[in-house]
N, C-alpha and C positions, 0 to 999 in steps of 0.2 A: 321297729319290728312291726310287721303287718298284724293287726289285731285278728283279722280273719284267719290267717295261718297259725297264729298263736293259739287260738281257740281250737282249731283243728288238731294241733299237736297235743293239746291237753285231752281232747276227746279220744285220741288214738290210744290213750292209756286206760280208758274205760268210760262208761256212760256217766254223764253229769248234767247238772242244771245250771241256769244262768248265774245265780249268786255264787255258787260254788266255783264255777269257772272263773268268775271275777276274782275271788279270793285266791285261787290257785295261781292265776296269772300274776297278780301283784306279789304273791309270796315268792314266785320264781324269779321275778325281776327286782325284788327288793323295794317295791312300791315306786320305782323310778318313773314308770309310765302308768299312772293311776287311770283306771277305767271307771265309768259309771255304769250302773246296771242297765240303764236304757240303751247305752251303746252296745253292751253285750247282747241284749235280746234283739236289737235291730240287726246286728251282724248274724246272729243265729237264724233269724227269719230269712235273710238273704242266702245263707248257706243251704237252708231247707229248700228254698225256691230253686237254687241251682243244682239240687240233687246231691250235694256233698255231705249233708247232715240230715238226719231224720229223727222224728220223735221216737223215743225208746219205750214209750208206755203212756199211761194216763197220768194226769196231774195228781199229786199226793194231797193229803188233807190241808196242806198249806198252799196249795195251788202251784207247786213247783213241777215243771214238766221236764222229764229227763230227755237228754239228747244223746245220739250215738253217731259215730262217723260211718258213712257208707263206703262201699268198695271204691266208687269213683273218688270219694274224698281221700281215702288212703292212697290212691294212685297219685292224686295231685300233691298230697303232702310228701310222698316219696320223691316227686320231681323237685319240690322245694328243698328237701334235705340235700339233694345231689347237685343242685345248681348254684353256682356262686352268686352272691348278691351283686346286682348290676350297679356299680357306683356311678355310672354315667347318667343315671336317672334319679340321683338323689335330689332332695329338695334344694331350692336355692339357698345359698348361705347369706343371710341378712347382713352379717358383719362385713363380708367381702364386698357385697354390693354397696354398703354404706361408705366404706373407705374409698372404693372406686369413684363414687359420686363426690365424696368430700374433696378429692384431689382436684377436681375441676370446678367445684362450686365456689363462687366468689364470696369472700367474707367468712369462710370456714377455716379455722386453724386445724389443719389435719393432724399435726403433732399432738395437740391437746386431745383430739378425739382418740388417737392411739393410746396416749397415756391414761386417759380415763378408762378406756376399755381394758387395758392391761391391769389396772388396779382392780376392776370388777372381776376379771378372769382369775387373778391370783386369789381374790377373796373366795370365789367359788371353789377353786382348787383346795384351799384350806378347809372349807366346809366339807368337801368330799372326803378329804383325808381324815378329818375328825369323825365323820360319820362311819368310816370304815373301822377306825380304832375303837370307837365306842361300841359298835356292833360286836366286834370280836371280844371286847371286854365283857359285854353282857352275856354272850354265849358261854364264855369260860366261867363266869360267875354262876350260871345256871347248871353247870356241869355238862354242857353239850361239848362233844368232841369237834373242834374246829379244824384240827390239823391231823395228819397221819404221822407215822413214825419218822418220816423224812421232812417234816415241817411243812408239807403241802396241804392246801385246803381239803378237808374231808368232804365227802359227797354231799352231806347235809347242807353245808353252806356254800358249796362251790358255785352253784348257779348265780346266787346273789353276788358273790365276790367277782365273778366274771363281768357282770353288768357294771358294778361299781368301778372296777378297775378300768373298764372301757371308757367310762366318763372321766376318770382321773387322767388317763393317757391323752384323751381328747383335749382336756383343759391345758395340760402341759404343752401339747403341740400348738394350741392356739396362742399361748404365751410366747413360745419361741417364734411363731410366725409374726406376732406383733413386734417383737424385738427386731426381726428382719425388716419389717415395714419401716420402722423408725430409722434404722441405719440406712435404708435405701433413700428415704426422704432427706436425711442429712447429707448424703453424697450428692443428691440432686441439687440441693441448695449450695453446697461447697463448689460445685462445678459451674455455678451461676446460671443454671438452666431455668428458664421461666416456667411457671406452672402451665400446663396445657390449657388453652382457652376453653371456656364453657361453650356448649352449643356445637353445632356442626361446623366443619371447616368451611371457610369462605372461599369462593372461587375468585380468582384474580383475573382482571381484564387487562390485556397488554396495552401499553400506552401507544400513542400514534407513532412516536419515534421508534419504539421497539418493533412495531409492525412494519414500518418502513425499512428498518435495517434487515429484518427477516426477508422481505421481498427482494432487497438488493442482493442479499447473499444467495438467493435461489436463481438469480438471473445468469 
């Protein structure tokens, strides 16, 4: 999620200052993408520079400056809400790149790389599942309503659950993809196909006999 647009979304709900925006951002996302105060204020400075945010008053006794979203900021935020996320411009996937290179790297056991990664991914998935279960248990123990009458997440914890479940689904998908990679490698070996050579393909030079035969055929 863009920190810039995330802060703008929070400011659309009312004026706020840096530390409060940081706390609200982490509360909404369950602390999944922690921010530092310096990052928040740097982003706010850029938003002010671009005319999307402005100071809403003087600093208080603790030196905290309130900010508000401007009309151009609300317009840009509106575009964000109504525009699908462009998945073609997502960051490079380190795991996919690692495995693609491992397939052609001499001396690298690709199957071991896959198995080690799957172990790590499944461990991460268990941690996420435990985190969700523990958080729900804490909320119920404190008397917070976590579900409505139909057993669906109540509004208070819905934002955090959506983020967490996104991570759970992503980990599950990665584990399935690794299973697919391993089975593809196994079929590759079973068919006796050699591993692709490392480096660029070599250009072949026709032998003298082949060149002579080619010339004879064209006469």
